[in-house]
Rosetta silent file (secondary structure, phi, psi, omega in degrees, C-alpha in Angstrom):
SEQUENCE: MTTAVIAASHGTSSPAGQAAVRRLVEAVDAAVASPVLGCHVDVEQPDVPSALSAAAGLADRATIVPLLLSAGYHVFVDLAESAAAAALPTTVTGALGPDDRLVEVLLRRLQEAGLRDTDAVVLAAAGSSDARAVTDCRTMARLLASRIGRPVTAGFISAAAPDLSTAVSMARAGNPGARVVVATYLLAPGYFASLARTAGADMVTEPLVTAESTPAELVEVVVDRLLTGLSGAVTGSAGRRSRP
SCORE:     score description
SCORE:     0.000 S_00000001
   1 L     0.000  131.903  177.517   -0.015    0.031    0.017 S_00000001
   2 L   -99.632  132.795  176.172    1.427    3.444   -1.049 S_00000001
   3 E  -115.181  129.098  168.615    0.852    6.435    1.306 S_00000001
   4 E   -87.715  135.285  176.364    1.189   10.011   -0.001 S_00000001
   5 E   -92.740  116.550  172.244    2.611   12.532    2.320 S_00000001
   6 E   -98.150  102.726  179.502    0.742   15.839    2.271 S_00000001
   7 E   -87.890  102.222 -159.737    3.079   18.263    3.819 S_00000001
   8 E  -104.325   94.696  179.451    0.741   21.139    4.758 S_00000001
   9 E   -94.774  173.893 -179.924    2.369   24.485    5.809 S_00000001
  10 L   -62.012  -55.043  178.479    0.391   27.724    6.610 S_00000001
  11 L   113.788  149.861  179.150    1.430   29.558    3.488 S_00000001
  12 L  -149.097  155.743  175.886    2.995   32.945    3.126 S_00000001
  13 L   -95.259    2.104  174.017    3.371   35.812    0.646 S_00000001
  14 L   -83.251  115.172  174.817    7.201   36.089    1.414 S_00000001
  15 H   -49.612  -42.343  177.846    9.392   34.817   -1.291 S_00000001
  16 H   -57.491  -40.393 -172.454   11.976   34.058    1.436 S_00000001
  17 H   -68.164  -51.415 -179.740    9.345   32.133    3.510 S_00000001
  18 H   -50.159  -52.007 -174.914    8.125   30.374    0.339 S_00000001
  19 H   -64.919  -38.660  172.734   11.668   29.213   -0.544 S_00000001
  20 H   -53.674  -52.372  178.781   12.395   28.103    3.078 S_00000001
  21 H   -60.004  -49.914 -179.756    9.339   25.996    3.202 S_00000001
  22 H   -57.381  -32.567  179.933    9.916   24.555   -0.314 S_00000001
  23 H   -78.887  -38.517  169.215   13.411   23.428    0.704 S_00000001
  24 H   -55.859  -49.835  173.291   11.969   21.746    3.914 S_00000001
  25 H   -49.166  -49.201 -179.499    9.445   19.750    1.663 S_00000001
  26 H   -62.535  -31.016  177.742   12.176   18.852   -0.632 S_00000001
  27 H   -74.015  -39.771  171.265   14.285   17.550    2.249 S_00000001
  28 H   -60.824  -47.134 -175.982   11.410   15.408    3.554 S_00000001
  29 H   -59.384  -36.761  178.477   10.845   14.145    0.086 S_00000001
  30 L   -80.219   -6.401 -179.994   14.485   12.971   -0.004 S_00000001
  31 L  -105.345  -11.709  176.738   14.171   11.261    3.304 S_00000001
  32 L  -120.485  166.299 -174.887   11.224    9.182    2.715 S_00000001
  33 L   -89.309  -28.278 -175.057   10.154    6.521    0.075 S_00000001
  34 L   -79.603  158.057  173.022    6.605    7.906   -0.308 S_00000001
  35 L   -60.698  134.835 -177.382    5.478   10.578   -2.631 S_00000001
  36 E  -123.602  121.009 -172.259    5.476   13.969   -0.893 S_00000001
  37 E  -113.191  122.175  169.445    3.187   16.792   -1.980 S_00000001
  38 E   -81.600  143.536 -175.593    3.596   20.248   -0.515 S_00000001
  39 E  -157.127 -173.445 -170.434    0.436   22.441    0.008 S_00000001
  40 E  -150.187  149.899  178.868   -0.775   25.277    2.257 S_00000001
  41 L   -93.662  -13.388  175.376   -3.808   25.848    4.384 S_00000001
  42 L  -152.516  161.946  170.621   -3.849   29.649    3.556 S_00000001
  43 L    70.112  -48.255 -172.231   -2.395   32.308    1.360 S_00000001
  44 L  -112.686  168.379  169.562   -0.714   30.090   -1.234 S_00000001
  45 L  -114.987  156.694   -7.464   -1.632   27.415   -3.772 S_00000001
  46 L   -72.885  149.450  178.498   -1.989   24.467   -3.993 S_00000001
  47 E   -78.196 -178.018 -175.639   -4.382   24.203   -1.091 S_00000001
  48 H   -70.062  -50.029 -177.876   -4.839   20.971    0.899 S_00000001
  49 H   -53.265  -38.863  178.558   -7.885   19.678   -1.075 S_00000001
  50 H   -72.762  -34.266  171.072   -5.930   20.000   -4.298 S_00000001
  51 H   -62.771  -45.946  173.093   -2.906   18.264   -3.002 S_00000001
  52 H   -53.821  -44.036  177.534   -5.246   15.413   -1.903 S_00000001
  53 H   -67.603  -37.500 -179.394   -6.829   15.112   -5.298 S_00000001
  54 H   -66.102  -33.527 -179.820   -3.409   14.899   -6.865 S_00000001
  55 H   -70.291  -20.237  176.809   -2.443   12.194   -4.265 S_00000001
  56 H   -59.108  -31.438  178.485   -5.424   10.102   -5.326 S_00000001
  57 L   -87.698   -2.559 -178.177   -3.557    9.335   -8.540 S_00000001
  58 L  -112.767  -29.945 -157.468   -0.416    8.451   -6.810 S_00000001
  59 L  -145.083  163.515  174.201   -1.287    6.568   -3.730 S_00000001
  60 L   -89.885  -22.801  177.513   -3.824    4.268   -1.851 S_00000001
  61 E  -153.516  173.654 -176.440   -3.907    6.585    1.099 S_00000001
  62 E  -133.459  147.839  165.315   -2.656    9.909    2.438 S_00000001
  63 E  -125.455  123.146  172.536   -1.184   11.288    5.650 S_00000001
  64 E   -82.233  117.945  174.176   -1.358   14.939    6.250 S_00000001
  65 E  -107.162  107.918 -175.338    1.690   16.205    8.137 S_00000001
  66 E   -75.797  122.610  173.962    0.985   19.762    9.348 S_00000001
  67 L   -86.915   62.392  172.100    4.203   21.815    9.018 S_00000001
  68 L  -127.356  146.650 -169.543    2.966   23.916   11.895 S_00000001
  69 L   -83.936   -9.242  174.671    4.522   24.331   15.212 S_00000001
  70 L  -149.584  162.791 -175.360    1.466   23.933   17.523 S_00000001
  71 L  -100.568  113.566  173.821   -1.846   22.248   17.139 S_00000001
  72 L  -130.160 -145.280 -176.191   -4.760   24.680   16.797 S_00000001
  73 H   -59.258  -42.063 -177.869   -7.660   25.395   14.547 S_00000001
  74 H   -61.267  -33.340 -178.376   -5.791   24.504   11.322 S_00000001
  75 H   -80.328  -50.177 -164.456   -4.811   21.102   12.706 S_00000001
  76 H   -81.863  -25.859 -173.954   -8.069   20.188   14.540 S_00000001
  77 H  -117.415  -57.346 -171.946  -10.601   21.768   12.012 S_00000001
  78 H   -64.036  -51.699 -171.127   -9.227   22.717    8.575 S_00000001
  79 H   -73.636  -40.045  178.220   -6.948   19.711    8.095 S_00000001
  80 H   -63.996  -37.678  171.819   -9.371   17.303    9.785 S_00000001
  81 H   -67.748  -43.460  176.174  -12.183   18.479    7.494 S_00000001
  82 H   -60.107  -38.012 -178.050   -9.906   18.050    4.386 S_00000001
  83 H   -62.681  -50.225 -171.658   -9.021   14.483    5.531 S_00000001
  84 H   -64.059  -28.518 -168.912  -12.703   13.588    5.996 S_00000001
  85 H   -96.369    0.736 -175.595  -13.665   14.989    2.558 S_00000001
  86 L   -75.160  155.897 -178.805  -10.687   13.322    0.712 S_00000001
  87 L   -78.437  -10.146 -179.539  -11.289   10.600   -1.997 S_00000001
  88 L  -128.786  158.661  179.641   -8.818    8.326   -0.430 S_00000001
  89 L   -54.900  135.296 -173.959   -8.375    7.225    3.244 S_00000001
  90 E  -148.022  129.996 -177.794   -6.536   10.067    4.985 S_00000001
  91 E  -116.449  158.517  178.872   -5.131   10.658    8.526 S_00000001
  92 E  -123.052  133.471  175.764   -3.704   13.877   10.015 S_00000001
  93 L   -89.498  172.248  169.759   -0.733   13.775   12.366 S_00000001
  94 L   -65.021  162.892  177.093    0.123   16.050   15.228 S_00000001
  95 L   -71.861  174.107 -178.765    1.822   19.264   14.800 S_00000001
  96 L   -62.645  -37.170 -178.020    5.632   19.631   14.928 S_00000001
  97 L  -110.973  162.372   -3.163    5.863   20.936   18.366 S_00000001
  98 L   -72.285  153.192  176.112    6.519   20.546   21.274 S_00000001
  99 L  -161.721  127.449 -179.195    9.704   18.666   20.601 S_00000001
 100 H   -55.685  -30.464 -177.609   13.164   18.727   22.134 S_00000001
 101 H   -77.611   -9.871  169.785   14.740   18.740   18.746 S_00000001
 102 H   -76.261  -30.808  177.120   13.054   21.949   17.990 S_00000001
 103 H   -65.948  -34.568 -179.506   14.628   23.284   21.099 S_00000001
 104 H   -64.168  -46.194 -172.804   18.111   22.394   19.561 S_00000001
 105 H   -66.306  -41.102  175.829   17.230   24.390   16.490 S_00000001
 106 H   -59.998  -45.032 -175.429   16.212   27.416   18.605 S_00000001
 107 H   -66.764  -32.267  176.549   19.375   27.257   20.651 S_00000001
 108 H   -61.568  -46.779  174.010   21.320   27.060   17.282 S_00000001
 109 H   -59.655  -36.915  176.960   19.663   30.194   16.146 S_00000001
 110 H   -72.419  -41.759  177.058   20.343   31.942   19.454 S_00000001
 111 H   -56.698  -48.949 -175.160   24.022   30.861   19.160 S_00000001
 112 H   -70.028  -27.281  174.662   24.240   32.130   15.688 S_00000001
 113 H   -76.927  -15.287 -173.133   22.774   35.500   16.778 S_00000001
 114 L    98.244   32.125 -174.321   25.356   35.858   19.493 S_00000001
 115 L   -59.613  143.649  178.077   23.539   34.873   22.616 S_00000001
 116 L  -119.660  158.158 -176.584   25.419   35.893   25.807 S_00000001
 117 L   -58.662  -28.650 -170.365   25.147   34.260   29.348 S_00000001
 118 L  -100.040    4.014  171.326   23.537   37.581   30.747 S_00000001
 119 L   -70.253  136.999  172.122   20.930   37.887   28.042 S_00000001
 120 E   -84.208  138.120 -166.974   17.180   37.639   28.897 S_00000001
 121 E  -118.857  130.583  169.661   15.347   35.327   26.357 S_00000001
 122 E  -122.680  134.308  175.212   11.654   35.654   25.158 S_00000001
 123 E   -89.088  121.241  178.029   10.221   33.041   22.881 S_00000001
 124 E   -97.730  124.161  179.839    8.100   34.591   20.048 S_00000001
 125 E  -124.307  160.209 -174.436    5.266   32.422   18.930 S_00000001
 126 L   -65.004  -41.000 -170.383    2.492   33.088   16.400 S_00000001
 127 L    87.431  170.075 -173.521   -0.260   32.741   19.006 S_00000001
 128 L  -170.597  154.447  168.479   -3.777   31.208   18.608 S_00000001
 129 L   -84.242   -4.869 -175.460   -7.284   31.408   20.023 S_00000001
 130 L   -91.705  109.203 -176.596   -7.023   27.686   20.551 S_00000001
 131 H   -59.140  -24.279  178.562   -5.741   27.093   24.217 S_00000001
 132 H   -73.913  -35.973  177.254   -4.134   23.790   23.113 S_00000001
 133 H   -66.509  -45.671  178.266   -1.942   25.666   20.714 S_00000001
 134 H   -55.261  -48.883  178.109   -0.934   28.329   23.424 S_00000001
 135 H   -53.825  -41.235  179.325   -0.178   25.448   25.762 S_00000001
 136 H   -67.183  -33.790  179.836    2.189   23.874   23.229 S_00000001
 137 H   -69.997  -43.514  173.959    4.117   27.156   22.852 S_00000001
 138 H   -55.305  -44.210  176.014    4.351   27.623   26.598 S_00000001
 139 H   -54.657  -45.622  179.053    5.730   24.073   26.736 S_00000001
 140 H   -65.439  -36.940  179.986    8.400   24.919   24.187 S_00000001
 141 H   -61.087  -43.036  171.294    9.295   27.908   26.291 S_00000001
 142 H   -63.724  -39.412  179.011    9.848   25.796   29.418 S_00000001
 143 H   -67.223  -38.882  178.394   11.834   23.267   27.350 S_00000001
 144 H   -71.751  -42.630 -179.307   14.160   26.119   26.025 S_00000001
 145 H   -48.231  -52.793  178.334   14.441   27.552   29.526 S_00000001
 146 H   -58.496  -30.271 -175.537   15.762   24.086   30.739 S_00000001
 147 H   -80.613  -34.814 -169.571   18.105   23.816   27.890 S_00000001
 148 H  -106.157   -3.254  173.895   19.776   27.268   28.211 S_00000001
 149 L    79.484   22.395  178.506   19.603   27.465   32.097 S_00000001
 150 L  -152.575  162.014 -174.920   17.528   30.608   32.408 S_00000001
 151 L   -68.236  146.631 -178.603   13.930   31.731   32.449 S_00000001
 152 E  -137.025  118.245 -179.672   12.240   32.018   29.140 S_00000001
 153 E   -95.662  130.531  173.818    8.801   33.808   28.613 S_00000001
 154 E   -80.938  135.391  177.124    6.506   33.107   25.725 S_00000001
 155 E  -130.562  138.442 -169.843    5.192   36.132   23.955 S_00000001
 156 E  -106.555  138.477 -177.317    2.592   35.912   21.253 S_00000001
 157 L   -82.834  -25.681  178.999    2.331   37.940   18.012 S_00000001
 158 L  -152.343  149.097  160.330   -1.361   37.494   17.743 S_00000001
 159 L    74.216   -2.388 -179.232   -4.441   36.189   19.548 S_00000001
 160 L  -145.922  165.106 -178.628   -2.918   35.211   23.081 S_00000001
 161 L  -117.707  139.111    4.361   -1.424   36.945   25.986 S_00000001
 162 L   -76.938  140.484  174.441    1.228   38.305   26.698 S_00000001
 163 E   -62.991  157.489 -176.159    1.618   39.890   23.361 S_00000001
 164 H   -60.697  -37.567 -179.069    5.211   39.841   22.340 S_00000001
 165 H   -66.874  -36.812  176.869    5.953   43.550   22.877 S_00000001
 166 H   -68.942  -44.568  174.150    4.694   43.234   26.559 S_00000001
 167 H   -55.126  -32.355  171.845    6.697   40.133   27.045 S_00000001
 168 H   -68.206  -54.082  178.023    9.841   42.002   25.926 S_00000001
 169 H   -50.564  -42.808  178.191    9.036   44.803   28.223 S_00000001
 170 H   -70.041  -35.061  171.341    8.546   42.576   31.104 S_00000001
 171 H   -65.816  -36.075  177.755   11.848   40.716   30.468 S_00000001
 172 H   -68.617  -35.030  174.724   13.599   44.010   30.235 S_00000001
 173 H   -67.141  -38.539 -172.341   12.060   45.279   33.640 S_00000001
 174 H   -80.908   -9.764  179.267   12.923   42.002   35.218 S_00000001
 175 L  -137.694   75.379 -174.939   16.624   42.077   34.046 S_00000001
 176 L   -60.586  127.220 -176.233   17.919   45.641   34.408 S_00000001
 177 L    80.935   -2.683 -177.008   20.866   46.311   31.989 S_00000001
 178 L   -95.403  159.417  169.723   20.662   42.993   30.257 S_00000001
 179 L   -79.973  150.365  173.695   19.910   42.598   26.667 S_00000001
 180 E  -109.514  117.767 -175.002   16.549   41.124   25.572 S_00000001
 181 E  -107.111  135.094  173.971   16.847   38.487   22.839 S_00000001
 182 E   -99.279  130.255  170.292   13.809   37.108   21.021 S_00000001
 183 E   -92.440  108.562 -169.678   13.979   33.482   20.106 S_00000001
 184 E   -77.076  104.038  176.506   11.747   33.267   16.924 S_00000001
 185 L   -90.271   60.381  178.605    9.525   30.268   17.299 S_00000001
 186 L  -127.796  150.316 -176.985    8.158   30.516   13.733 S_00000001
 187 L   -65.365  -35.628 -172.792    8.704   28.034   10.950 S_00000001
 188 L  -156.342  166.104  174.484    9.900   30.418    8.300 S_00000001
 189 L   -50.306  156.122 -176.140   10.376   33.950    7.245 S_00000001
 190 L   161.321 -167.019 -175.153    7.171   35.810    6.705 S_00000001
 191 H   -67.707  -39.849 -179.539    4.856   38.551    8.012 S_00000001
 192 H   -67.339  -33.695  176.940    4.955   37.329   11.584 S_00000001
 193 H   -67.084  -29.465  174.800    8.607   37.167   11.563 S_00000001
 194 H   -76.618  -28.968  175.349    8.838   40.790   10.470 S_00000001
 195 H   -73.338  -34.492 -179.732    6.465   41.756   13.298 S_00000001
 196 H   -62.569  -34.064  176.854    8.730   39.855   15.823 S_00000001
 197 L   -66.637  -17.609 -179.391   11.490   42.431   14.716 S_00000001
 198 L   -98.975    5.792 -169.270    9.451   45.215   15.734 S_00000001
 199 L   -83.619    2.821  174.965    8.604   44.101   19.330 S_00000001
 200 L    87.843   13.093  170.581   11.544   46.210   20.986 S_00000001
 201 L   -78.623  165.512 -178.428   14.110   43.446   21.673 S_00000001
 202 L   -79.870  -23.060 -173.258   17.719   44.129   21.256 S_00000001
 203 E  -148.278  141.091  177.576   18.289   41.051   19.136 S_00000001
 204 E  -130.848  120.974  173.696   15.842   38.739   17.161 S_00000001
 205 L   -67.236  163.546  174.689   16.790   35.326   15.783 S_00000001
 206 L   -77.572  162.474  175.260   15.990   33.914   12.471 S_00000001
 207 L   -70.713  173.722 -171.158   13.054   31.373   12.275 S_00000001
 208 L   -62.429  -34.862  176.241   13.725   27.696   12.384 S_00000001
 209 L  -122.645  149.168  172.239   14.106   27.316    8.531 S_00000001
 210 L  -132.125  171.740  177.784   15.360   29.947    6.062 S_00000001
 211 L   -57.270  -26.297 -179.272   16.061   29.917    2.488 S_00000001
 212 L   -98.527  -15.724 -172.313   19.599   28.986    3.264 S_00000001
 213 L  -136.495  118.004  172.789   19.221   26.611    6.244 S_00000001
 214 L  -116.674   92.608 -174.671   17.119   23.504    6.690 S_00000001
 215 L   -51.819  132.197  173.957   17.865   21.951   10.036 S_00000001
 216 H   -54.345  -41.817 -175.285   18.323   18.107   10.026 S_00000001
 217 H   -62.202  -42.192 -178.442   16.353   18.047   13.358 S_00000001
 218 H   -61.574  -41.558  179.757   13.413   19.554   11.756 S_00000001
 219 H   -67.146  -41.161 -179.983   13.334   17.133    8.896 S_00000001
 220 H   -62.920  -53.562  178.701   13.628   14.261   11.452 S_00000001
 221 H   -45.658  -53.112 -177.142   10.528   15.665   13.333 S_00000001
 222 H   -56.023  -49.700  176.290    8.478   15.808   10.188 S_00000001
 223 H   -60.513  -35.469  176.968    9.391   12.229    9.419 S_00000001
 224 H   -68.380  -34.840  178.024    8.639   11.079   12.944 S_00000001
 225 H   -70.087  -34.723  170.317    5.229   12.629   12.688 S_00000001
 226 H   -59.603  -38.082 -179.057    4.673   10.734    9.496 S_00000001
 227 H   -70.794  -43.027  178.426    5.621    7.453   11.129 S_00000001
 228 H   -58.420  -44.400 -176.991    3.282    8.376   14.141 S_00000001
 229 H   -56.806  -49.955 -172.708    0.435    9.160   11.708 S_00000001
 230 H   -65.593  -21.617 -179.092    0.789    5.725    9.980 S_00000001
 231 L   -81.533  -12.351  175.834    0.598    4.147   13.324 S_00000001
 232 L   106.579   -9.509  173.603   -2.787    5.839   13.974 S_00000001
 233 L   -75.934  130.128 -175.505   -1.935    8.406   16.506 S_00000001
 234 L  -139.810   93.958  173.651   -3.348   11.948   16.044 S_00000001
 235 L  -144.045  169.780 -167.457   -2.642   14.431   18.788 S_00000001
 236 L   -76.295  -13.420  175.601   -1.366   17.998   19.179 S_00000001
 237 L  -127.822   33.728 -179.567    1.989   16.688   20.594 S_00000001
 238 L   -50.585  126.096  169.850    2.243   13.393   18.622 S_00000001
 239 L    79.659   11.064  178.186    5.592   11.773   18.884 S_00000001
 240 L   -49.521  133.061  169.029    7.270   14.259   21.317 S_00000001
 241 L  -106.931  130.517  177.596   10.542   13.159   22.137 S_00000001
 242 L  -103.871  155.882  179.040   11.840   14.033   25.567 S_00000001
 243 L   -69.006  143.548 -175.994   15.379   14.179   26.726 S_00000001
 244 L   -72.908    0.000    0.000   16.427   11.077   28.770 S_00000001
């Protein structure tokens, strides 16, 4: 039985973001034997139903892997509805986070930006009206805090509190004289990444993937979500790997 992999990102109008996600999908395609079709839940084409229609001519079933960092409306409603309406049996895996491997990518981006031992760190997440997605992001902030040995507050660019600017201000007030560094917990460059740069931090890291960099850890997470989906598990934190 052949399974098509539907790699569903949010979508962006940013050329750099489009290139970054395209490289991620290409890396996943190179890592698995199944056909991989990239698509988007918003902004770009092809959309998810179009990708599923194309998959019907390539495979016996499909697994949608959300290229989304937390599980909210898009995972539980949009992608679930697309799976239910598909012409071939289709499952939806969990989102990419929380996952310790994503923490390693965040740490690398912080190091690339020149993180100092005295810096205060804020995690910049997209935000969601779905409490499950907000919880996922706060879990990532705790995991990053444990990894770097200092507090990390999650700040949200949209739909959740505290908003990123407030979180940056709180970090500055709580750490007089220290630089405030934003760890960008966004998949790729785009509108939200540009907003993160206007939140008042002294330094803002690059997103997890860029047009020039596709972390191997992220590809591994996507492949793991696929394997978890094939086993039938569908949760917001599917396949999360914890440190021993």
